[in-house]
Each structure stands twice: as structure tokens, then as C-alpha cells.
C-alpha positions in Angstrom: 49.7 76.4 173.7 51.9 78.8 175.7 55.4 79.5 174.3 57.1 81.6 177.0 60.3 83.5 176.3 61.5 85.1 179.5 64.1 87.8 179.3 65.6 87.2 182.8 65.9 84.5 185.4 63.4 86.5 187.6 60.9 86.3 184.7 61.5 82.5 184.3 61.3 81.5 187.9 57.5 81.9 188.3 56.9 79.9 185.1 59.3 77.2 186.3 57.5 77.2 189.7 54.2 76.2 188.1 55.9 73.0 186.8 53.9 73.1 183.6 56.4 74.0 181.0 59.1 72.0 179.2 62.4 73.8 179.1 64.0 74.4 175.7 67.4 76.1 174.9 68.8 75.2 171.5 66.1 72.5 170.9 68.6 70.2 169.1 67.8 67.3 171.3 64.3 68.3 172.4 62.5 68.4 169.1 64.0 65.3 167.4 63.1 63.4 170.6 59.4 64.0 169.9 59.4 61.8 166.9 55.9 61.7 165.5 54.4 63.0 168.8 53.1 66.6 169.1 55.1 69.0 171.2 54.2 69.7 174.8 51.4 72.2 175.3 53.6 74.6 177.2 57.2 75.4 176.4 59.7 77.7 178.2 62.4 79.0 175.8 65.4 80.1 177.9 67.7 81.0 175.0 67.2 84.7 175.6 68.1 84.9 179.3 71.4 86.9 179.6 72.4 85.3 182.9 72.8 82.0 181.0 75.3 83.4 178.6 79.1 83.7 178.6 82.2 81.8 179.6 83.8 83.5 182.6 87.2 83.0 184.3 86.7 83.2 188.1 89.1 83.1 191.0 88.1 79.5 191.7 87.9 78.2 188.1 85.6 78.7 185.1 81.9 79.3 184.7 80.2 78.1 181.5 76.7 79.6 181.3 73.8 77.4 180.8 73.1 78.9 177.4 76.6 78.6 176.0 76.6 76.7 172.7 79.2 74.3 171.4 80.3 76.9 168.9 81.0 79.2 171.9 83.2 76.5 173.4 85.1 76.0 170.2 85.8 79.7 169.8 86.6 80.5 173.4 90.3 81.2 174.4 90.4 78.3 176.9 93.6 76.6 178.3 94.8 73.2 177.0 92.9 71.4 179.8 89.8 72.2 177.8 91.1 70.7 174.5 89.0 67.5 175.1 85.8 69.6 175.5 86.7 71.5 172.4 87.3 68.3 170.5 83.9 66.9 171.7 82.2 70.2 170.7 83.4 69.7 167.1 81.9 66.2 167.1 78.4 67.3 168.2 76.4 67.0 165.0 76.7 69.5 162.2 77.9 73.1 162.4 74.3 74.2 162.5 73.7 71.9 165.6 76.9 73.3 167.2 75.6 76.8 166.7 72.3 76.1 168.5 72.9 73.2 170.9 74.0 74.1 174.4 76.4 72.4 176.8 73.8 72.4 179.5 71.2 70.9 177.2 73.6 68.1 176.3 74.0 67.3 180.0 70.3 67.5 180.8 69.4 65.2 177.9 71.5 62.6 179.7 72.1 60.3 176.8 74.6 57.6 177.5 76.3 58.8 174.3 76.3 62.6 175.3 79.5 63.9 173.8 80.0 66.6 176.4 79.9 64.5 179.6 83.2 62.6 179.5 85.3 65.8 178.9 83.5 67.6 181.7 83.9 64.6 184.1 87.7 64.7 183.6 87.5 68.4 184.5 85.7 67.6 187.7 82.8 69.8 186.6 79.8 70.7 188.7 76.3 71.8 187.7 74.7 75.0 189.0 70.9 74.8 189.5 68.7 77.7 190.3 65.0 78.3 191.3 63.0 80.8 193.4 64.2 78.7 196.4 67.8 79.6 195.7 70.8 78.1 194.1 72.7 74.8 194.6 75.6 72.9 193.0 75.9 69.3 192.3 79.0 67.4 191.0 78.3 66.3 187.4 78.5 62.6 188.3 75.7 63.2 190.9 73.5 65.3 188.6 73.3 62.6 185.8 71.6 59.7 187.6 70.7 57.4 184.7 69.6 57.1 181.1 67.7 60.4 180.4 67.6 61.0 184.1 69.0 64.0 186.0 68.7 65.4 189.5 66.7 68.5 188.4 63.6 69.5 190.2 60.6 70.7 188.3 61.1 74.3 189.4 64.9 74.4 188.6 67.0 75.4 185.6 70.6 74.6 184.9 72.2 78.1 185.0 75.9 77.1 184.6 78.5 74.4 184.5 81.5 75.1 186.8 85.0 73.8 186.3 87.4 74.2 189.2 90.8 75.8 188.8 93.2 73.4 187.0 96.9 73.3 186.7 98.2 75.3 183.7 100.2 72.3 182.4 97.2 70.0 182.3 96.6 68.5 178.8 93.5 66.7 177.6 92.3 64.8 174.7 89.0 63.2 173.4 88.1 60.7 170.8 84.9 58.9 169.8 84.2 56.0 167.5 81.1 55.8 165.4 79.9 53.9 162.3 81.0 56.9 160.2 83.2 60.0 160.7 80.6 62.8 161.0 77.0 63.2 162.3 77.1 60.0 164.3 76.1 58.7 167.7 79.0 57.1 169.5 79.8 53.5 169.9 82.3 54.5 172.5 84.1 57.7 173.5 87.0 58.5 175.9 88.2 61.8 177.4 91.5 62.2 179.3 93.1 65.0 181.4 96.6 64.5 182.5 99.6 66.1 184.2 103.2 64.9 184.1 106.3 65.9 186.1 109.7 66.9 184.8 110.7 63.2 184.5 107.7 62.4 182.3 106.0 60.6 185.1 102.2 60.8 185.4 101.4 62.9 188.4 97.6 63.1 187.9 95.3 61.5 185.3 91.6 61.4 184.8 89.9 59.1 182.3 86.2 59.0 181.5 84.3 56.7 179.1 80.9 57.3 177.6 78.4 55.2 175.5 79.5 52.0 177.3 77.3 52.2 180.4 74.0 53.9 181.3 76.0 56.9 182.6 79.5 58.0 181.5 81.9 57.3 184.3 85.4 57.9 185.5 87.9 55.0 185.3 89.3 55.4 188.8 91.0 52.0 188.9 92.8 52.7 185.6 93.8 56.1 186.9 95.3 54.7 190.1 97.3 52.1 188.1 98.9 54.8 185.9 99.9 57.4 188.5 103.7 57.4 188.8 104.3 55.7 185.5 107.0 57.2 183.3 105.8 57.6 179.8 108.1 59.4 177.3 107.0 57.5 174.2 104.1 55.4 173.2 106.1 52.2 173.8 106.3 53.1 177.6 102.6 52.7 178.1 101.8 49.1 178.8 98.6 47.3 177.7 95.6 48.3 179.8 94.2 45.5 181.9 90.5 44.4 181.3 89.9 44.6 185.1 90.4 48.4 184.9 87.2 48.6 182.8 85.0 46.4 185.0 82.7 49.3 185.9 81.5 49.5 182.3 78.3 47.7 181.3 78.1 48.0 177.5 75.0 46.9 175.6 74.5 45.4 172.2 72.4 47.5 169.7 72.4 48.4 166.1 75.7 50.3 166.4 77.7 47.5 167.9 77.8 44.5 170.2 78.6 44.7 173.9 81.8 42.8 173.3 82.9 45.2 170.5 82.2 48.2 172.7 84.2 46.7 175.5 87.3 46.1 173.3 86.9 49.5 171.6 86.7 51.3 175.0 90.0 49.8 176.1 91.8 50.6 172.8 90.4 54.1 172.6 91.5 54.7 176.2 95.0 53.8 175.4 95.0 55.9 172.3 93.6 59.0 174.0 96.0 58.7 176.9 98.9 58.7 174.5 97.4 61.6 172.5 97.3 63.7 175.7 100.8 62.6 176.7 102.4 63.0 173.3 100.3 65.5 171.4 103.0 65.9 168.7 102.8 62.2 167.8 100.1 60.7 165.6 99.0 57.5 167.4 96.3 55.1 166.4 94.5 52.5 168.5 
């Protein structure tokens, strides 16, 4: 067995190029997924690569390194637009998991119930991929292609997640529903990012729902229907139409039926929109 621990991307690229090693960062998804099976013969541990660390403010937005943990996200001095991502970070397993698990690893695992994907979708995030051949970026919605499937070549590694510059007044919120409050896989989850004008009209809104389709997705029909709506209190937001959620394809499993997931997604969406619009008000679905 070869357990490689490169100290730089230049050291990692030749190992990646061989296509023989499974990549591990925090390992919080990797090792539980093995079940009773033995680990791969060759493992590439990228947790010690400095180029993958840090959250950086750039001219064009933010760079979240591929080795950044959920605890790093929680502690970082980020603007309110990132509140949904911080809320999701607090929902990722236990504190021990948050200390080790990485944002990039959560994306690469590509679970339909990955907590980090909906908040990053509403931030229009993109994924930075690197190999000896160079670097490329993909929108997050193009990177996650299916259940446990991502557009990552064998010789590539996720080096960062990029979030473009976002208006200072943007607010965001996140909520998920599970069978218990802590340490739970979602039945449904919703993230929202929203801007309003001086008259309390919605100028821009992004809504993403996870755990109700093979890949978390933006609710563009719902978003379009809400732009221009004046919402000063919870009573100003009308019921959300079922047609706005037609892109979802929930399944029935041990956590909930497809019908329950569909109803829950709609109610959660309304609740999270109101949380983002009226953060000072406690509103329940």
C-alpha cells in the first residue's frame, strides 16, 4: 500500500498523473463510504498541501481553498451573503467532522444531500481544477453531474471554490430538515440569497434545494416569479406554487416519502426566503 502525503501541488501532480491513487482530504466521507470493504491500495492525502489552504478576498470575489474545513468557514469573517454557507457548515455532522471535513470534499462526494452545495449554488460558485496540464474552472452546477458523479479527470484535483463578487447588501439563509436535530442526513434542504431595494421589493433572489433530486438545483422559475415582489412582513409573501418546484424529483427512502419531500421542500423554501428577508423575525414553516 502506498500512502502518499505530498507537500505541494508540484509534488502531487505526478502522483495524480499516474491515476492510481484515491484522493483523501479530511476523510470524513471517504472512510465511512468504504463500509466493510478494505481501503484502496493507494491513497493520496492532500491535507498538507499549502496551496489548498485559506480563504482569500480577491478583486473578483472570494477564493476558498480546496483544503478549507467547515470550521474554517464558520470562523472566517465573511459578509452576510455567506450566512447560508456558515449555517450549513454548522449542520455538517459533529464538531469533530467540521474540524476535519472540507468544503471541496463535500462537493466531490456529490451526495444529493451534501449540505454545502445549495449555499454555494446561490452564491454562483465555480470549482477550480488543476493538473499538470493546467488549470480550469467549471460552474458548480456543471461540476456535479449526478449522484456521486463529478466532472473531475483522474489527474485533476479540486484546488479551490470561487465565489464571484456579490453585493454588500445581499443576505442569505439556510435550513435543512432531518429526522432529528443533529448528526442527520437531510430529508430536504434550502438555501436562499436575496437583495431588496429601498421599497422592500425583491431585486434579485436565488433559491437552491438539495436532497430532493439527484443533484441540488436552482429554482429559477420560483426566482423569476418573486423578483419585483414587495415583501415587508411575512404576510406579504404569497404561497409558493407547486409548478415552481417541478424540476425536483424526490425519491422515497427510509428518511421520507417522495410526497413528503415535495411538500417539505416547498414549505422550507418559503420559510428560508422569509428568514433571509426578515432576519429579525422568527418564522416557522
